[in-house]
Backbone as JSON Lines, residues from 0, in Angstrom:
{"i":0,"aa":"M","n":[-5.78,-2.21,-17.71],"ca":[-4.73,-1.51,-17.0],"c":[-4.85,-1.72,-15.5]}
{"i":1,"aa":"F","n":[-6.06,-1.58,-14.93],"ca":[-6.27,-1.82,-13.52],"c":[-6.9,-3.18,-13.35]}
{"i":2,"aa":"P","n":[-6.34,-4.04,-12.48],"ca":[-6.81,-5.41,-12.37],"c":[-8.15,-5.58,-11.71]}
{"i":3,"aa":"D","n":[-8.63,-4.61,-10.96],"ca":[-9.9,-4.78,-10.27],"c":[-10.52,-3.41,-10.08]}
{"i":4,"aa":"H","n":[-11.82,-3.36,-10.01],"ca":[-12.49,-2.1,-9.75],"c":[-13.93,-2.35,-9.33]}
{"i":5,"aa":"Q","n":[-14.54,-1.33,-8.77],"ca":[-15.97,-1.35,-8.51],"c":[-16.47,0.07,-8.74]}
{"i":6,"aa":"T","n":[-17.72,0.19,-9.13],"ca":[-18.29,1.5,-9.39],"c":[-18.9,2.04,-8.11]}
{"i":7,"aa":"V","n":[-18.61,3.3,-7.8],"ca":[-19.18,3.96,-6.64],"c":[-19.73,5.31,-7.08]}
{"i":8,"aa":"L","n":[-20.58,5.89,-6.27],"ca":[-21.13,7.21,-6.56],"c":[-20.57,8.18,-5.54]}
{"i":9,"aa":"C","n":[-19.99,9.27,-6.0],"ca":[-19.36,10.26,-5.13],"c":[-20.07,11.6,-5.33]}
{"i":10,"aa":"V","n":[-20.36,12.3,-4.24],"ca":[-21.0,13.61,-4.33],"c":[-20.0,14.66,-3.9]}
{"i":11,"aa":"K","n":[-19.85,15.7,-4.75],"ca":[-18.91,16.77,-4.45],"c":[-19.55,18.08,-4.88]}
{"i":12,"aa":"R","n":[-19.61,19.03,-3.97],"ca":[-20.21,20.34,-4.23],"c":[-21.6,20.23,-4.82]}
{"i":13,"aa":"K","n":[-22.42,19.36,-4.26],"ca":[-23.8,19.15,-4.68],"c":[-23.93,18.69,-6.12]}
{"i":14,"aa":"R","n":[-22.84,18.24,-6.71],"ca":[-22.84,17.73,-8.06],"c":[-22.47,16.26,-8.0]}
{"i":15,"aa":"K","n":[-23.25,15.44,-8.63],"ca":[-22.97,14.01,-8.62],"c":[-22.04,13.67,-9.77]}
{"i":16,"aa":"R","n":[-21.13,12.76,-9.48],"ca":[-20.26,12.25,-10.52],"c":[-19.99,10.78,-10.23]}
{"i":17,"aa":"K","n":[-19.81,10.02,-11.27],"ca":[-19.52,8.61,-11.1],"c":[-18.01,8.41,-11.07]}
{"i":18,"aa":"E","n":[-17.6,7.54,-10.16],"ca":[-16.19,7.22,-10.05],"c":[-16.03,5.72,-9.91]}
{"i":19,"aa":"K","n":[-14.85,5.27,-10.26],"ca":[-14.46,3.89,-10.01],"c":[-13.42,3.9,-8.91]}
{"i":20,"aa":"L","n":[-13.53,2.96,-8.0],"ca":[-12.47,2.74,-7.03],"c":[-11.56,1.68,-7.63]}
{"i":21,"aa":"V","n":[-10.35,2.06,-7.95],"ca":[-9.42,1.16,-8.62],"c":[-8.16,1.03,-7.77]}
{"i":22,"aa":"Y","n":[-7.38,0.02,-8.08],"ca":[-6.09,-0.07,-7.42],"c":[-5.03,-0.46,-8.44]}
{"i":23,"aa":"F","n":[-3.8,-0.17,-8.08],"ca":[-2.68,-0.63,-8.87],"c":[-1.62,-1.14,-7.9]}
{"i":24,"aa":"I","n":[-0.73,-1.95,-8.41],"ca":[0.32,-2.52,-7.59],"c":[1.6,-1.7,-7.78]}
{"i":25,"aa":"N","n":[2.18,-1.26,-6.68],"ca":[3.41,-0.49,-6.7],"c":[4.52,-1.35,-6.1]}
{"i":26,"aa":"H","n":[5.63,-1.48,-6.8],"ca":[6.77,-2.24,-6.31],"c":[7.83,-1.27,-5.8]}
{"i":27,"aa":"A","n":[8.4,-1.59,-4.64],"ca":[9.41,-0.72,-4.04],"c":[10.58,-1.56,-3.56]}
{"i":28,"aa":"Q","n":[11.77,-1.01,-3.69],"ca":[12.96,-1.67,-3.16],"c":[13.72,-0.66,-2.32]}
{"i":29,"aa":"L","n":[13.79,-0.92,-1.02],"ca":[14.48,-0.05,-0.08],"c":[15.86,-0.64,0.2]}
{"i":30,"aa":"Q","n":[16.85,0.23,0.28],"ca":[18.25,-0.2,0.44],"c":[18.84,0.35,1.74]}
{"i":31,"aa":"G","n":[19.84,-0.36,2.26],"ca":[20.66,0.18,3.34],"c":[20.35,-0.33,4.73]}
{"i":32,"aa":"G","n":[19.35,-1.14,4.88],"ca":[19.04,-1.68,6.21],"c":[18.08,-0.81,7.01]}
{"i":33,"aa":"A","n":[17.64,-1.37,8.11],"ca":[16.67,-0.7,8.99],"c":[17.33,0.52,9.64]}
{"i":34,"aa":"P","n":[16.54,1.52,10.02],"ca":[15.08,1.59,9.95],"c":[14.6,1.88,8.53]}
{"i":35,"aa":"W","n":[13.46,1.29,8.17],"ca":[12.93,1.41,6.81],"c":[12.05,2.63,6.64]}
{"i":36,"aa":"G","n":[11.53,3.19,7.74],"ca":[10.79,4.45,7.66],"c":[9.29,4.32,7.48]}
{"i":37,"aa":"F","n":[8.71,3.18,7.9],"ca":[7.25,3.06,7.85],"c":[6.77,2.18,8.99]}
{"i":38,"aa":"T","n":[5.48,2.31,9.31],"ca":[4.84,1.55,10.38],"c":[3.65,0.79,9.81]}
{"i":39,"aa":"L","n":[3.47,-0.45,10.28],"ca":[2.35,-1.29,9.83],"c":[1.24,-1.3,10.86]}
{"i":40,"aa":"Q","n":[0.02,-1.51,10.35],"ca":[-1.16,-1.6,11.2],"c":[-2.09,-2.65,10.61]}
{"i":41,"aa":"G","n":[-2.9,-3.26,11.46],"ca":[-3.91,-4.21,11.0],"c":[-3.35,-5.61,10.89]}
{"i":42,"aa":"G","n":[-3.92,-6.38,9.96],"ca":[-3.58,-7.78,9.78],"c":[-4.79,-8.64,10.06]}
{"i":43,"aa":"L","n":[-4.76,-9.86,9.56],"ca":[-5.9,-10.76,9.71],"c":[-6.26,-11.02,11.16]}
{"i":44,"aa":"E","n":[-5.25,-11.03,12.05],"ca":[-5.55,-11.26,13.45],"c":[-6.41,-10.15,14.05]}
{"i":45,"aa":"H","n":[-6.5,-9.0,13.35],"ca":[-7.35,-7.89,13.76],"c":[-8.55,-7.72,12.83]}
{"i":46,"aa":"G","n":[-8.69,-8.63,11.87],"ca":[-9.8,-8.55,10.92],"c":[-9.67,-7.4,9.94]}
{"i":47,"aa":"E","n":[-8.44,-6.97,9.66],"ca":[-8.2,-5.82,8.78],"c":[-7.09,-6.16,7.79]}
{"i":48,"aa":"P","n":[-7.02,-5.43,6.68],"ca":[-5.88,-5.6,5.78],"c":[-4.61,-5.06,6.45]}
{"i":49,"aa":"L","n":[-3.47,-5.48,5.96],"ca":[-2.18,-5.04,6.48],"c":[-1.8,-3.74,5.78]}
{"i":50,"aa":"I","n":[-1.88,-2.63,6.5],"ca":[-1.8,-1.29,5.93],"c":[-0.6,-0.53,6.49]}
{"i":51,"aa":"I","n":[0.0,0.31,5.65],"ca":[1.02,1.24,6.13],"c":[0.28,2.38,6.83]}
{"i":52,"aa":"S","n":[0.56,2.56,8.12],"ca":[-0.15,3.56,8.91],"c":[0.66,4.85,9.11]}
{"i":53,"aa":"K","n":[1.97,4.78,8.88],"ca":[2.8,5.97,9.04],"c":[4.03,5.83,8.14]}
{"i":54,"aa":"V","n":[4.42,6.93,7.49],"ca":[5.65,7.0,6.7],"c":[6.47,8.14,7.27]}
{"i":55,"aa":"E","n":[7.69,7.81,7.7],"ca":[8.57,8.81,8.31],"c":[9.08,9.77,7.25]}
{"i":56,"aa":"E","n":[8.85,11.05,7.47],"ca":[9.3,12.07,6.52],"c":[10.81,12.04,6.4]}
{"i":57,"aa":"G","n":[11.3,11.93,5.16],"ca":[12.73,11.87,4.9],"c":[13.34,10.49,5.09]}
{"i":58,"aa":"G","n":[12.54,9.52,5.53],"ca":[13.02,8.16,5.71],"c":[13.14,7.42,4.39]}
{"i":59,"aa":"K","n":[13.59,6.18,4.45],"ca":[13.81,5.4,3.23],"c":[12.52,5.18,2.44]}
{"i":60,"aa":"A","n":[11.42,4.91,3.13],"ca":[10.15,4.67,2.45],"c":[9.61,5.94,1.78]}
{"i":61,"aa":"D","n":[9.99,7.09,2.32],"ca":[9.54,8.39,1.79],"c":[10.45,8.89,0.69]}
{"i":62,"aa":"S","n":[11.67,8.36,0.6],"ca":[12.67,8.88,-0.33],"c":[12.72,8.13,-1.66]}
{"i":63,"aa":"L","n":[11.82,7.19,-1.86],"ca":[11.76,6.45,-3.12],"c":[11.25,7.32,-4.25]}
{"i":64,"aa":"E","n":[11.51,6.92,-5.49],"ca":[10.96,7.64,-6.65],"c":[9.44,7.67,-6.57]}
{"i":65,"aa":"Q","n":[8.84,6.54,-6.18],"ca":[7.4,6.47,-5.9],"c":[7.27,6.1,-4.43]}
{"i":66,"aa":"P","n":[7.23,7.08,-3.53],"ca":[7.24,6.81,-2.09],"c":[6.06,5.93,-1.66]}
{"i":67,"aa":"L","n":[6.28,5.19,-0.59],"ca":[5.18,4.48,0.04],"c":[4.28,5.51,0.68]}
{"i":68,"aa":"L","n":[2.98,5.22,0.73],"ca":[1.99,6.16,1.27],"c":[1.18,5.52,2.37]}
{"i":69,"aa":"V","n":[0.73,6.35,3.31],"ca":[-0.21,5.89,4.32],"c":[-1.44,5.36,3.58]}
{"i":70,"aa":"G","n":[-1.88,4.17,3.95],"ca":[-3.03,3.55,3.3],"c":[-2.65,2.47,2.31]}
{"i":71,"aa":"D","n":[-1.39,2.41,1.89],"ca":[-0.94,1.33,1.01],"c":[-1.1,0.0,1.74]}
{"i":72,"aa":"E","n":[-1.6,-1.0,1.04],"ca":[-1.77,-2.34,1.61],"c":[-0.6,-3.21,1.17]}
{"i":73,"aa":"I","n":[0.14,-3.74,2.13],"ca":[1.3,-4.58,1.8],"c":[0.82,-5.97,1.44]}
{"i":74,"aa":"I","n":[1.24,-6.45,0.26],"ca":[0.8,-7.78,-0.2],"c":[1.96,-8.74,-0.43]}
{"i":75,"aa":"I","n":[3.17,-8.22,-0.69],"ca":[4.34,-9.07,-0.9],"c":[5.54,-8.42,-0.22]}
{"i":76,"aa":"I","n":[6.32,-9.25,0.51],"ca":[7.57,-8.8,1.11],"c":[8.66,-9.78,0.69]}
{"i":77,"aa":"N","n":[9.71,-9.23,0.07],"ca":[10.85,-10.04,-0.38],"c":[10.4,-11.28,-1.17]}
{"i":78,"aa":"D","n":[9.52,-11.07,-2.12],"ca":[9.01,-12.11,-3.01],"c":[8.14,-13.15,-2.32]}
{"i":79,"aa":"V","n":[7.74,-12.91,-1.08],"ca":[6.84,-13.81,-0.35],"c":[5.45,-13.18,-0.32]}
{"i":80,"aa":"E","n":[4.48,-13.87,-0.95],"ca":[3.1,-13.4,-0.93],"c":[2.54,-13.6,0.47]}
{"i":81,"aa":"L","n":[2.07,-12.52,1.07],"ca":[1.64,-12.57,2.46],"c":[0.3,-13.25,2.64]}
{"i":82,"aa":"T","n":[0.15,-13.9,3.79],"ca":[-1.15,-14.47,4.17],"c":[-2.03,-13.39,4.79]}
{"i":83,"aa":"G","n":[-1.43,-12.28,5.19],"ca":[-2.17,-11.16,5.76],"c":[-1.97,-10.98,7.25]}
{"i":84,"aa":"Y","n":[-1.2,-11.85,7.89],"ca":[-0.96,-11.72,9.32],"c":[0.18,-10.75,9.59]}
{"i":85,"aa":"R","n":[-0.04,-9.85,10.56],"ca":[0.94,-8.81,10.87],"c":[2.25,-9.41,11.36]}
{"i":86,"aa":"Q","n":[2.2,-10.43,12.19],"ca":[3.42,-11.03,12.73],"c":[4.29,-11.63,11.63]}
{"i":87,"aa":"E","n":[3.65,-12.2,10.61],"ca":[4.39,-12.73,9.46],"c":[5.14,-11.59,8.76]}
{"i":88,"aa":"A","n":[4.44,-10.48,8.54],"ca":[5.04,-9.34,7.85],"c":[6.19,-8.76,8.66]}
{"i":89,"aa":"I","n":[6.01,-8.65,9.97],"ca":[7.07,-8.09,10.83],"c":[8.3,-8.99,10.79]}
{"i":90,"aa":"A","n":[8.11,-10.31,10.82],"ca":[9.24,-11.23,10.76],"c":[10.0,-11.09,9.45]}
{"i":91,"aa":"L","n":[9.28,-10.93,8.33],"ca":[9.93,-10.77,7.03],"c":[10.69,-9.44,6.94]}
{"i":92,"aa":"V","n":[10.1,-8.39,7.49],"ca":[10.77,-7.08,7.47],"c":[12.02,-7.13,8.35]}
{"i":93,"aa":"K","n":[11.9,-7.68,9.54],"ca":[13.06,-7.75,10.44],"c":[14.17,-8.64,9.89]}
{"i":94,"aa":"G","n":[13.81,-9.61,9.05],"ca":[14.79,-10.49,8.44],"c":[15.48,-9.88,7.24]}
{"i":95,"aa":"S","n":[15.12,-8.67,6.88],"ca":[15.72,-7.96,5.73],"c":[16.86,-7.1,6.24]}
{"i":96,"aa":"Y","n":[18.1,-7.47,5.9],"ca":[19.24,-6.76,6.47],"c":[19.69,-5.57,5.62]}
{"i":97,"aa":"K","n":[19.87,-5.75,4.34],"ca":[20.36,-4.67,3.48],"c":[19.32,-4.2,2.46]}
{"i":98,"aa":"T","n":[18.41,-5.09,2.07],"ca":[17.42,-4.77,1.04],"c":[16.05,-5.26,1.47]}
{"i":99,"aa":"L","n":[15.04,-4.43,1.25],"ca":[13.65,-4.8,1.53],"c":[12.84,-4.55,0.27]}
{"i":100,"aa":"K","n":[12.28,-5.62,-0.3],"ca":[11.45,-5.49,-1.5],"c":[9.98,-5.64,-1.09]}
{"i":101,"aa":"L","n":[9.17,-4.7,-1.54],"ca":[7.74,-4.7,-1.21],"c":[6.9,-4.56,-2.47]}
{"i":102,"aa":"A","n":[5.71,-5.15,-2.41],"ca":[4.66,-4.84,-3.38],"c":[3.46,-4.41,-2.55]}
{"i":103,"aa":"V","n":[2.9,-3.25,-2.9],"ca":[1.76,-2.72,-2.18],"c":[0.61,-2.46,-3.14]}
{"i":104,"aa":"R","n":[-0.58,-2.59,-2.62],"ca":[-1.8,-2.28,-3.38],"c":[-2.23,-0.89,-2.96]}
{"i":105,"aa":"R","n":[-2.34,0.0,-3.95],"ca":[-2.71,1.41,-3.7],"c":[-4.04,1.7,-4.38]}
{"i":106,"aa":"Y","n":[-5.01,2.17,-3.59],"ca":[-6.34,2.47,-4.11],"c":[-6.46,3.95,-4.44]}
{"i":107,"aa":"R","n":[-7.29,4.24,-5.44],"ca":[-7.63,5.64,-5.75],"c":[-8.94,5.66,-6.5]}
{"i":108,"aa":"H","n":[-9.58,6.83,-6.5],"ca":[-10.83,7.03,-7.24],"c":[-10.51,7.63,-8.59]}
{"i":109,"aa":"V","n":[-11.13,7.1,-9.63],"ca":[-10.97,7.61,-10.99],"c":[-12.34,7.96,-11.52]}
{"i":110,"aa":"E","n":[-12.49,9.18,-12.02],"ca":[-13.79,9.62,-12.54],"c":[-14.12,8.88,-13.83]}
{"i":111,"aa":"I","n":[-15.37,8.45,-13.92],"ca":[-15.85,7.78,-15.13],"c":[-16.32,8.86,-16.1]}
{"i":112,"aa":"Q","n":[-15.77,8.84,-17.3],"ca":[-16.15,9.82,-18.32],"c":[-17.32,9.28,-19.13]}
{"i":113,"aa":"D","n":[-18.35,10.08,-19.3],"ca":[-19.47,9.67,-20.16],"c":[-19.05,9.8,-21.62]}
{"i":114,"aa":"L","n":[-19.29,8.75,-22.36],"ca":[-18.91,8.76,-23.78],"c":[-20.08,9.11,-24.66]}
């Protein structure tokens, strides 16, 4: 179900529990033209992944059935797999007039159940 994971140890309330850090890919299609309602940060030119750093409350990115979230990593824009450079992503977003299609990688921790 999840394409990648790694095992980590998380401590909460002095109780240890094992968790997996997993991700899933979320696809979003925003309609109606700019402004799209999110801000990007990072990129390979900064040695960081390309991350959504802000989502405008009530904006297009926030009004989706599965809203974009701060921390989502953008990996595809309008069917173009990104190289990771921020300027490339900005050019693709600005070139989207009526529709913006995104695929983002979203990370979360999932508790490992002992069997």
